[in-house]
C-alpha positions as CSV (number, residue, x, y, z in Angstrom):
1,M,9.5,-7.4,-19.1
2,A,6.8,-8.9,-20.8
3,E,7.2,-12.6,-21.4
4,K,5.4,-13.3,-24.7
5,T,7.9,-10.1,-25.8
6,G,10.6,-9.6,-23.2
7,A,9.7,-6.2,-23.9
8,D,10.0,-4.0,-21.0
9,L,6.0,-3.0,-19.4
10,K,4.3,0.1,-20.0
11,G,1.8,1.7,-17.5
12,D,-1.1,-1.0,-18.9
13,G,0.8,-3.7,-19.5
14,I,1.6,-4.0,-15.4
15,Y,-2.1,-3.2,-15.0
16,Q,-3.3,-6.0,-16.7
17,M,-0.4,-8.2,-15.9
18,L,-1.6,-7.0,-12.2
19,R,-4.8,-8.0,-13.2
20,R,-4.6,-11.5,-14.9
21,R,-2.4,-12.8,-12.1
22,A,-5.2,-12.4,-9.2
23,V,-6.9,-14.4,-11.7
24,Q,-4.7,-16.9,-11.3
25,A,-4.8,-16.6,-7.6
26,G,-8.3,-17.4,-7.4
27,Y,-9.4,-13.3,-6.7
28,P,-11.9,-11.7,-8.7
29,R,-11.0,-9.2,-12.0
30,E,-11.7,-6.4,-10.1
31,A,-9.8,-7.2,-6.9
32,V,-6.9,-6.2,-7.7
33,R,-5.6,-2.8,-8.4
34,P,-1.7,-1.0,-8.7
35,H,-2.6,1.7,-6.3
36,L,-4.0,-0.5,-3.6
37,F,-0.1,-1.3,-3.5
38,R,0.6,2.4,-2.7
39,H,-2.5,2.0,0.2
40,T,-0.9,-1.1,1.4
41,F,3.0,0.2,1.7
42,A,2.1,3.3,2.9
43,H,0.0,1.6,5.7
44,E,3.0,-1.4,6.4
45,A,5.5,1.2,6.5
46,K,3.5,4.0,9.1
47,A,2.6,0.5,11.0
48,A,6.3,-0.1,11.1
49,G,7.5,2.8,12.4
50,M,8.4,4.6,10.0
51,S,8.3,8.4,9.7
52,D,6.4,10.2,7.2
53,E,10.0,11.5,5.8
54,Q,11.2,8.4,5.4
55,I,8.5,7.1,4.1
56,M,8.1,9.8,1.7
57,A,11.7,9.8,0.6
58,I,11.2,5.9,-0.1
59,A,7.8,5.9,-2.4
60,G,9.1,9.3,-3.9
61,W,6.6,11.3,-2.5
62,K,6.8,15.2,-3.0
63,D,3.6,16.3,-1.0
64,P,3.1,15.1,2.3
65,S,-0.8,15.1,0.8
66,M,0.4,11.8,-0.8
67,L,1.3,9.7,2.5
68,L,-2.3,11.4,3.5
69,R,-4.0,10.1,1.2
70,Y,-2.9,6.1,1.0
71,G,-1.7,6.4,4.7
72,A,-5.6,7.2,5.3
73,T,-7.2,3.6,3.9
74,L,-6.0,2.4,7.5
75,A,-5.5,5.2,10.1
76,E,-8.2,3.7,12.4
77,E,-6.7,0.1,12.6
78,R,-3.6,1.6,13.0
79,A,-4.5,4.1,16.1
80,L,-6.0,0.8,17.0
81,T,-3.4,-1.1,17.7
82,A,-1.2,1.7,19.1
83,F,-3.5,2.8,21.3
84,T,-3.7,-1.6,22.7
85,Q,0.0,-1.5,22.8
86,S,0.1,1.3,24.8
87,G,-1.6,-0.1,27.7
88,F,-3.9,3.1,28.2
89,G,-7.4,1.2,27.9
90,N,-5.8,-0.6,31.2
91,R,-5.7,2.3,33.6
92,Y,-9.0,3.2,33.1
């Protein structure tokens, strides 16, 4: 809900609110975009071990390409973490 009017927030209102909160938190106005939350969600869910099917169901994504798109941002980080945790590198 909008703080001043109590009306439901629409897409543009959410965008504006996030930008305003970013500035209040000390971040540059341009640093926060709503879609960054999708990237973070996909990364954190994959890192926590959720299956692609589970992530897609929770996010409401019907097409796996969405998961690939949003999960790709930090895929290398997850791969390096999994490699380290596997102990594979210690064998050689």
